[in-house]
N, C-alpha and C positions, 0 to 999 in steps of 0.2 A: 247732379244734386248740388245745392248751394255749398260753397266752401265751408261755411260754419258748421253745417250738418256733418260733412266729411271729417272735419277736425274733431267734432264731438264723438262720432262713432269710433274714431281711431283712439281718442283718449280713453273711452270706455273699454275698448278692447285691451289696451295696454294695462289699464287698471285691473281688469279681470285676470289677465295673464299673471300679473304680479301677485294678486291674491291667491291664484291657483298654485304658484310656485311655493308660496308660504304654507298653504294648507297641505299640499302634497308632502312637503318636507316634514311638517308636523306629524302627519299620519305615518310616514315611513319611520321616523324616529320613535314614535309610539309603538309601532310593531316591533322594532329592534329591542325596545325595553321590555316588551311582553315576552319575547323569546329569551332574553337574558336580563332578569330583574336587577342584577348588580350593575348593569351598564347605565351610566349617567353621563350623557354627552356634555362636555365642558369646553367652552370657547374662551380662551384668554385674549384680552385686548390690551396691548401696550399703547398708551395714549398720553398726550400732553394736554388734552382738553376733552371734556365729556362729549361723546358722539352718540346720537340716537341710533338704536339698533333693535329691530323686532326680535324678541327672544325665540318665539316659535318652538317652544319645547326645549330650549337650550339652558344650561346653567352657565352664566356668563361671569367671568372673573375679570375685573378691571385692575390693571396695574397703571396707576397714574404717576407719571414722571414730571419733574419740573421742566418748564419750557426750554431752559438752558442746559438740559442734560447732554453730556458729551457722547460721542460715538461709543466709547468704551463702556459707559454706563448703560446705554441701550442694549449693547451686545451682551453685557453681563446678565441683564434681565431675560433676554431671549434664551441664553444658554440654560438658565435655571428652568424655564418653562419647557425647553427641549427635553430635559431629563425627568420632568414630572409626568408620570404615567397616568395621573388622574386627568390631565388635559389632553384633549383630542385635536384641538385646532388652535392656531395662533394668528391673530390679525394685528397689523401695525397701523395705528392712527397717529402718526407723528408728522412733523413739518416736512415739507418737500425737500428741504436742504439736508435733512437727516437720512434720506434714503440713499445711502452710499452702498456700493457693491458689498463691502464688508458686513454692513448691517443686514442687507437682504439675504446674503448667502450664509449668514449665521443661523437662519431658520432651518430646522430639520425639514427636508422636502415633504415628509409624510404628515407634517403638521402645518404646512404652508397653505392655508385655506385661501390666501389671496393670490396664489400662483405666481409669486414674484421671484422665486429662486431660479438661478441659471439651470438647475437640473430639471425643474418642472417646465420652464420655457423651452429647453432643448428637446424634451420629450414631445412637447406639443408641435414644434417645428418639424420634428422627425416623423410626425404622424401617429405618435403613440398617445393620443389624447385620453384613451381609457386607462393608461398607466400613470397619469399625472393629474395634478390639480390645475385647472384652467382658471385664469383670472375671472372671478365671479361677476365682475362688472361686464367684461366682454361676453361672458356666457349669457348674462341677462339681456344684453343688447340683441344677441343672436336669437334668443328665444322669443323676444318681443316682435322681431321682424321675421315672421314665419316664411314669407315669400320674398326673398331679396334677389332671386336669380336674375341675372341680366341687368340689375339696377346699378347705377353709378353711385358708389359710396364715397363720402369724404369724411375723413377723421381729422378733426382739428384740435390742436392743443394737447394731444395725448403724448405721454412720455413713457419710456421704458417698457415695462411688462405689459401695460394696458395697450399701448400702440402696437407692440409685436403680436399680442394675442388677437386683437381686432383684425389686423391685416391678415393674419394666418387663417382665422375662422371665416372671414368674408371670402377670401380667395377660394377656400374649399367649397363654398356655396356657389361658386361661379360668378360672383359679383366683381365688377371692375372697381378696384379699390385705390383711392388716392389718399395721401397723408400730407398734412400741412401743419405748420405752426402759425400762430396768429399774425406774426410779423412778416410772413412770406409775401413778396411783392405781387405774385399772381393769385393771391387769395380770392379776389373778387371774381375773377374768371372761373376759378374752380367752383365757387359757390353757385354761380349761374348754371353750371353744367350738372351739379349734383342732384340726384333724386332723394337721397337720404344723407343727412348730416349728423355726425356723432360728435358731440362736444366733450372733449376730455378734460377741459379746464375752463374756468369762467371767462366769458367774452369781455375783452377790453372795451372801455367806453368809446374809444376812437373808431371802432368798427361799427358802421351803421347797420341797422337791421334791414335796410332796404337792399343790401347786397344778397339777402337770402330770398329766393324766388317764392312767391305765394304757392301754397300747395306742397312745398317741400316738407318732408318728415324730419323733424329734429329730435334727436335723443340726447338728453343732457345727463352726462355722467359726472358732472361736477356738482357743487353745492349751491349754485344760484339757479334762477328760474327765468326763462324767457316767455313772458305772458302772451306775446303776439303770435307765437307759433305753438304747434303741438309738441310739447316737451314732456318726456318721462324721466323722472329722477330714479335711477336704478339702485342706488346704494342700500336702502334699508333692508332688503332681503337678500343682498348679494351672497354672503358666505354660506347660506343655508344648504344648498346642494352639495357644496364641498364638505360641509360638516356631516351630512348624511353619508357621503363617501368615506369620510374619515372614520365615522362610527362603524360602518360595515367592515372596513379594513381592520379596525381594532378588534372587532368580534371574531373575524377570521383568524387573527393572530392568537386569540385565546383558545381556538379549537385546534385539535390535533391535525397535523398534516405531515405527509412524508417529508423528511428533511431534505433540503437541497444542500447536501453535505459535499464539500470539495475534499475528496479523499486524497491522501498523499501517495504517490507512486513509490514502490519499492524496486530496487535493483539488487536482488540477492547475489552474493558472491559465494564462490566455492573455492577453498574451504571457508566455512562460516567464520567471520572475524569475531573478536571478543564482543560481549554485550555493550561495553562502553564505546567501542569503536563504531558499532552499528548505530547506537543512539546518537552519537556525535555526528555521524554522516548524514542524518536526516534533519532537515530544518522544520521544526514544528510550526504550525499556524499560530498567529497571534491569538491568545486565549479569548479576546473579545470577539474575534471573527468566529471562532468555534462556538462561543456562547450564542451568538446571533443565529448561526446555522441550525442550532438545535432548539430554538424557540425561546431563549432567555431574553428578557428585556434588559435594557442598559442599567436600570436601577436595581436589578436583581443580582448583580455580581459585584464583587470587590476584588480588584485586580492586584495580584502580587507578582511584580516583575512582568515578564513577557509571556510566560507559559503556564501560569497558575492563577486561579481565581477562587475565591470563596463564593458560595451561592447562598443567598438570603432565604430564610424560611418563608418569607411572604409569598413565594412562588406557590406554596401548597394551597394557600387561600385562593389565589388567582385560578388555579387549575383544579379546584376541589370537585368540579362536576365532570372532569375529564376521566374517561375509563382507563383503568390500569392496563399495562401491557402484560406479557407472559413473564413468569418469575422462574428462573433457572438457577440451581445450585451446583457448583463444581466442588466435588469432594474427591477423596483418593483412597487407595489401598493403604495398609499400614506402612508408614514411611520407613525408608532405609537410607543409609548414607549415600546411596547412589542417586537419590532424588527422583521424584515422580513428575514434577512440573505442573502443579495445579494452576499457579499464576500464569504460566506460559499458555496453558490450554484456555484459561479464561480469556486472556487477551487475544489469542489466535481465533477463538470462537467468535468474538464480537467483530474482529477484523473481517472474518469471513461473512458474517451476517450483513454487515453494513457496507463494506467496501466492495464485496463481490456479489451479494444477493440483493443489495439495495433494500434491506430491511432495517428500520430503525433499531439500534441496540445500544446498550450502555453496559460497561463493566463497572462493578463496584468492588473495590479492593481495600484491604486493610493498609494502614500506614505502618511501615516496618519500624521496629525498635532499632536504635543505634547500637544496642548491645550486641546482637548477632551480626550487624553490618561490620563492626570492627572486630568481632570475635572469630567465629568459624563458619557461619552459614553464608555470610555475604548479604547482598541486597535481596529485594523481593519484588522487583518491577517486571517479572517475567524474564524471558531470555531469547537470544537469537533474534529472529525477525518477528517476534511476537512479544513486545514489551511496551511499557509506558515510558514516555520521554518527556523531558530530559531525565534520564535515569539517575543522575547524580543528585538532582533536586528532589526527586521522588524519595531517595534513600537517606538524604541528609537534611534534617530540620523541617523540610516541606514548608508549612506556614506557621510552625511553632505550636501545633496542638499538643504534642507530647510534653513540651516545656510548660505549657499552661497547666496541664494535669499535674506535673511534678510540683509546680509552685502551689497549686491548690491543695494537693495532698499534704505537702510538708507544712503549710500554714496550719492545717487542721492538726497535724502531729504536734506542732509547737504549742497549739492552744491547749491540748490535753495535758501535757506535762507542766505547762505554766500554771494551769488552773489548779492542779494538784499542789504545786509548790505554794501558791498564794493561799489556798485553803488551809494548808498545814502551818502557815506562819502568821495568820491574822485571826483576830476575833471576828465574830459575826458582824458586829457594828462596823469595824474598820473595813471589812471586806465589802459590805453593802454600800458604804459611803464611796468606795472607789468604783464599784460597779455602776452606781447611779449617782454621779457627782453633781454638784451644783455648779452651773456654768452661767456666769454673769447674773447670779442671784436666782436663776431658774433651775429647778430640779425636775427632770422628767424621764420617764422610761423611753427607751428606743422601741421601735415597732417589734423587733424580735424579742425584746424583754417582755413586752405586753403579751406576746404569744405564749411565752413560758408561764407567765402568771395565769393565763387562761387554762393552760395544760394542768397546772397545779391546783386549779379550782379556786384561785384567789381573784375575785371579781372587783379589783380596785385599780384605779389608774393614777392615784396620787401617791408618789413615793413616800410621803410623810405619813400616810395613813396605815401603813402595814404594822402589824403587831410584831413583837420580838420573835414569836414562833414563826410567823409568816416570813419575816426577814431571814431567818435561818434556813427555812425551807427553800426560799428563792435563791439565796446566795450560795448555798452549798450543794454541789453535785455529788460529793462523797464517792468519788471514783475509786474502785478497788483496783490498785495497780496490777495485781496478778491477773486481771481479766482483760487488760488492754489488748485489743486485736489490731489496732491501727498502727501500721508501720510507716517509717519514712521510706522514700523511693528515690531512685536514681536511674537514668536511662543509659547505664553503662554496666557491662558485666564485671562485677567486682566481688569475688568470693570472700574477701576478708571483711565484708560488711554483713555476712550472714548472721553473725552474732556479735553484738557490741555492748558496751556499757556506757550509758549516758548519765550526765549530771555529776561528773567528777570534779568540776571546778568549785572552789570555795564559795563562790557567789550562789551556788545552788543549795547551800546550807545542809549538805549531807544527804540530800535527796538524790539517790541514784537508783537505776534499775537496769536490768538486762533488756536489750531491744535488738532490732535487726533492720536492715534495709531490704526492700524488695526491688525487683526491676520495675521501672515506671509503668510499663504496660500491664503489670499485675495489680495496679491500684484499682480499688473499687470505683474510683472516679472515672477510669477508662471504661469500665463496664457500664456505668451510668450513661456516659456519653454515647456508647454504642447502642443502648436500649431505649433511650429517651425518644419522645416524638414531638417535643416542643420545648420552648424556653421555660414555660410555666411548669411543665412536667419535670424538667431537669432540676429546677430549683427545689421542687418538692422532694425529689429523689435524693438530692444532696443533703437536704435537711433530715431525711429519714435514716441516713447512714448510721449504723450502730458502731461505736468505737470502743465500748467497754461496758461493764455492768457496775452499778453502784454497790455499796456494801449490803444492800438489802436484796441484791440479785435482780434489780430492775435495769433495763437497757438505758444507756446514756448515748444520746445522738448528737450529731453536728448541730442540730437546732438547739439542743440544750446548752451547748457551748457558745451559742450566739454567733456562729461563724457562717451560717448558710448564705446570707447576702454577699459576704466577701467572696466565698467560693464561686457563687454565680457570676460575680463581676469578673473573676479571673477566667471563667469558662465561657463568657458571652460570645467570643469570636470562635472559639474551638468548636462550638456546636454547629457551625455552618460547614457543610461538606466542601471538599476541595476538588475543583474541576481541573483535570489534565487531559492528555490525549495519548492514543496509541501511535505506533510507528506509521500507521496508515491514516492517521488523522481522525479516528473515531473517538467519541467521548468516553472519559473514565472519571468516576468519582473515587477519591482516595480519602477514607474517613474512618477514624478509630482503628485501634490495633491491638485488641486483647489477644494474648496467647491462647491457644486452644487446650494446652495441657493443664495450665493453672488458672484459666479463665474460660469464657465461653467461645472465644476464637472466631468471631465473625465481625464483619464491618458494620457500619451503623444502620439502624432502622431508618433514620432520616434520609440517608443517601439512597437507600433502596426505594423509599416512598417517592422521593422527588424524581428519581430516574424512571420509575414506573409511570408517572404522569407525563414526563417528557417524551417517552418513546411512543405513547399512544397505544390504543387497543391491540393493534397488530404488531407492535414492537416487542423487544425482548430485553429484559434486565438479567445479566449474568453476574452472580456474586459467588464468592469463594469462602469455603469453611476450612479452618486450619487442620492440618495433619490428616489422619485417616477418618473414614466415614464413621467409625465407632466413636470418635471423639468430637470433631468439629461438626459433622453432619447431625449427629444425635442432639447436640446442644442447639444447633440451628433450628431444628424442628421443635424440640421440647421447651426451649427458652426463648429464642428470638421470635419464632413465628407465634408463640403464645403471647408475647409482649406486643407484637406489631399487628396481629390480626391478619397478616398476609398469608396467602395459601400458595405454596410452590407448585409449579406445573410439571417440572422434570428435574432429575438429578443426572449430572454428568460425572461418572466415576473414572478417575484417571489412574492408569497403570502403565508400567514399562516392562518390557521383557526382562531387562537386567534386574529390576527389583523383584520380579516374580521368581527369578532364579535364586535369589537370596532366600526368599520365603520357602523355596523348595529344597533348601539344604545347602546352598552354595557357600563357598568360603567367606570368611569375614573380609571386610574392606577397611583399609587404612588410608586416611587422607594423605595425598601427596605420593602414594605408592602406586605404581602401574597396576591395572586390573589383571587378575588372573585369567587364564584362558577360558575358564568356565563362563565368563561374562563377555568375552570377545569372539567366541566360536559357537557354532550351533550346538545346542544341547537340549533336545526335545524333552528328555525325561525330567530335567530340572525345571523346565517351564511348566510341564504338566503337573508336577508335584506342587509347585508354588502357586498354581491357580486356585488352590484351596482358599487362600486368603482373599483373592478377588471374588470367588464365589460367596464367601462369608459376608463380605461387604455388600454385595448385591442383595443378599438375603436381609441384611440390616435395613437397607433402603426400602425393601419391600414391606417391612414391618409398618412403615408409615404410609403405604398406599400410593407411592409416587413412582411413575415409570423411570427406569434407569437406562441410560446410554453409556456404554463403556468407550472411553477415548484412550486409545493406545498410542502413547507418545513414542514415535519410531526413532531409533538411533541407527546410524549407518552400519553397525555391526549386527543388527537384527536380520534374520533370514526370513524369506517368505514363508517357510514352513512354520517357524516360530510364531510369526504374526498371525497366520491363518489359524493355528492351534488356539491361541489366546482368544481370538474373536469367536471361534466355534464354541469353546468351553463357556465363554461369557453368555452367549445366547442360550445355551443349554441350561445355564443356571437361572435364567429368567430375565436377562437383559432385553430391553426393547430392541436394541441394536448394539453392535460393537464395530467401531470404525478406526482404522489406522489414521494417524494425524502426522502432518509434515510441516506444521506452521513454524517450527523452530528454524527450519532451513529455508523456507520460501515465503513465510508470512501467511496472511489469511487465505490465500489461494490453496494452501495445503490443508485447510480445515473446512473446505466447502461441503464435503460429504458429511462431516460431523454436524455442520450447521443445518443441513437438510434433515438429518436424523433427529436433531433436537427440535426443529420446527414440527416435524411429524408427530413426535412423542408428546410435545406440549399441546398440540391440537387434539390429541386422543382424549385428553381429560385426566384429571387427577382425582383419586379418592383419598385425599389426605386425612390422616388421623393422628392424634397424639399417642405416645406409647403408654402413658399412665395418667390417671386422674390426680390432680394436685391435692385433692382432699384426702388421699391416702396418707397414712402415717409416714414420717420421714424414712424410717427403716425399710418399709415396704417399697417405697419409691427407689431407694438405693438398690434393694435386692432385685427389683424388676430390671433395672439397667444392667446390673452385673450378670444376671442370668440370660436375659433376652438378647442383649447387645454383645457383651464380652464373651458369653458362653461359660461363665463360672458355675460351679455346682452350688455355691452359697457364698455368703459374706461372713466376715468375722469382725466384730466391733471391739476396739480397745476400750478399757474402762473410761478413758478420757473422752473418747468419741461418744460413748453412751451417755456420759454426764452432759456433754454439750447438747446432744439431741434432746435430752430431758429438759434442759434449760430453755432451749429455743422453742420447744413445744409449749412450755409453761408461759413463755413470753408472748405467745400468739403467732409465732412464725412458722408453724408446722405445715401450712398450706402453700408453701412456696415450691417452685420447681427445683430440681437438683442439677448442680453443675459439678461433675466429677473431676477432681484434680488427680490425673493419672499419667503415667508414662505414655508417650505417644509411639514408642518403638515396638509395642506389642499389644495384642488384644488383652493380655493379662497384665499383672503388676510387675512382671519380670521382663526387663528390656531385651534380654537375650533370647526370649522365647518367640521365635518367628512362626510363620505359617498360621495355624489355628490351634492354639493351646486348648487342652480339654481337662475337665475334671479338677479344676483348681479352686481353692478357696481365696476369695478376694479380701485382703485385710484392709480395714478402715482404721487408720491410725489416729485421725483427728477429724473434727467437723467444725467448720466456720460458717459464718452467716454474712452475706452481702445484702443487707436489708434494703438499702437504697437502690441497688441494681435489681434486686428482687429474686434472689435465689440463695439456697443453702449449698455450700460446697464441701463435700467430704474429701479428705486427703487419703489417697490410696497408697499404702506403703510409705516409702520415704520420698517426698516430693520437695524439691528446693524451689523457692520463688525468687532466687537470685542466681542467675547463671554465672559460671566462671569462665575465665579465658583459658584457651588451650596453650600448649607449649609454643606453638607458632600461630599467633592470631593473624587475622587478615590485615591488621594495621601495618604489618611489615611491608606490604605491597602498595599501600595507599600513600599518595604523595600529591603535591601541588606544583605545577609548572609555574614558577614565579614570573615568567615572562608573559605567558598567555593567560594565567590564572585558571587554567584548566585542571580538573581533578584527574588523577591517574590511579589505576589499580583497583577501582571498584569493580565488583562482579555480582 
């Protein structure tokens, strides 16, 4: 056929192929958006001059730089886009002189839709084209030339990634490929031999068109046009296929997948070294590596040092359609000085699940208070070969959450007393003028003051428009000092702060009152942190916190004091869970740390919710409740699960032979004194007698309809007969299974059987139910817990407790759940009553309200909210090596 007809048909074919690529890409992107409506494909282009680009369903962001932009300025823009999760692809349209190796390799390979980075080129050369982005220009050339097998190809004027990609792709097709630059002396001869010529840059004027044989197919990848030959300009639709691939990859990342977790190997020693020695012998993964392994994006973490990071709450929005994993609670028998090891079991279980059974799992633990760390209990990172590392960072400061709580709590305490002082010493007018001052001639209410006006029913926004009565109503809170329930806090055990007198300096003008300090983790702000589910919710809860009553008996809140916004600012980082890892490199969230005897004793709802999304539907989140099941577990179910809406799948109940012997009547134990023979030698009778406590705790868990697995923490002094007896009696009492555990001595490998039992129990299904209806009167809810959980015959209210209950009911707080403040050392109110005390009357000495957290807490017997130091505190053994800066003596 005539040469003109052949060229016309080839031109039409190429044009059709180009339109097909565009249309197909648009259709695929449209399908991806149908499956995931939140997906909006975004291509960012860094350019020094506008360049035409067919959008084809893309959202395109142009970043225009001055023509004289330096290498550093270009790289800075690239790095910003690398970290922007809204952008799925990045193309560079800058001058050829700016394409340095530093610039090209600054691109994230997964956003490099031009295929110019060394990583993408290396994968292509290695034959892994399906794992990389190929130069879209080179891909377009290959797609336009459907049948190039056996043809002689000549690539002219191409450089760098384009030249490498074209040569690689043509050679794979079996074409004979030559490459040349425009100034090559043999160029004319090469052009005469070529069947297909690909132009990678504009033709110089000195190269005559006559060098190209008639009938030669010429593909133009530059921006000029050779009218005498069949030329196809490939650029306009080039990045589309790579953007489709980028979109698919992004959507895959949003979906659950089994983690590709690099677990750390353990080399257990015998005898087992100290916890600190074990922790220090293991090198943790960089926290950003761990974060990537479990599916966190770069902009979803804030790194603290090498081994800790905070996780941003935006993750919950990204994964909102992701199914939750299984939810497992670790609780224990009534604690003894011998220890049961709930944290150790929690860590050992997740190490077994993930490092040994290849099941996604997350541990969620509380942050320990420094009071017990330097007092008598020591740290709370687990122990032996089942602990969170680095344990000294876990136990000391972490990322400062407790310090933030302390600052916020004490700011509110200062605001209360200061407000009383100023109201007592100023007239209504003077007080109002100071509360709403004129600044640069402008007088206006702050937003929180406008909210107070609305609460008071004053619908005015002009400070000058209030009447005298309205001014008095707005300015005066009229706090009754005798009703103040808000205390100052400190994260140190200090018994001499249990009762203090404040306001003794002359500057306080005779206003003084008796007050006290609590341990920081007893602050209601800690409970708010643990129970909130968002920043908005936390701010609302902080504002609702009741600190006192006014002289008319109405509650006074943090919002009334105008301090809500400031408290939220102090807590804005503390709300983000802290990511750490176990000895075997599995993930852990450490977040919030309320005590279980004087608060609700569970880690944060947010940590659990994020973890449940990250593990995926087949994964497990294992969280721990403080002290015995009668305390921490009961509050987990009735308070935490009620607040979060989460449903637990199983309970792991931790026990030890030694602790059961004490519940069976074994002798008392003194710290630092060798154990008596009853605890180091076989004693079947003591074990059998003590199992009554284990059986009672199993029954308590069954009240909530959740299957129970007993984890028996094995010590070297335990005998096979004792172990078998505990497991047998536990199963008879209704446990789904009872498993001996050896994680303390050998790590997750020692808890594989426990992990299998937990998996089976969780898959069985839960019939979870609450113990009581919150609409019941406060007294009836207290009685239900006392009788059904503790085994009390009845309760006895002091006159003060009854008065508080009446007040809270009148104030509208009667429908809140109950958080019992009770000794953790017994099912009763008497710490020395071990086993299962019976037929006792539970005395309620006082009742308080944590309205922001959302519960009423009765005080059972005499409960201190500020621990004291023992005769020989842990701090005697804690020291710092000033040469290496390593901490010594923590346990």
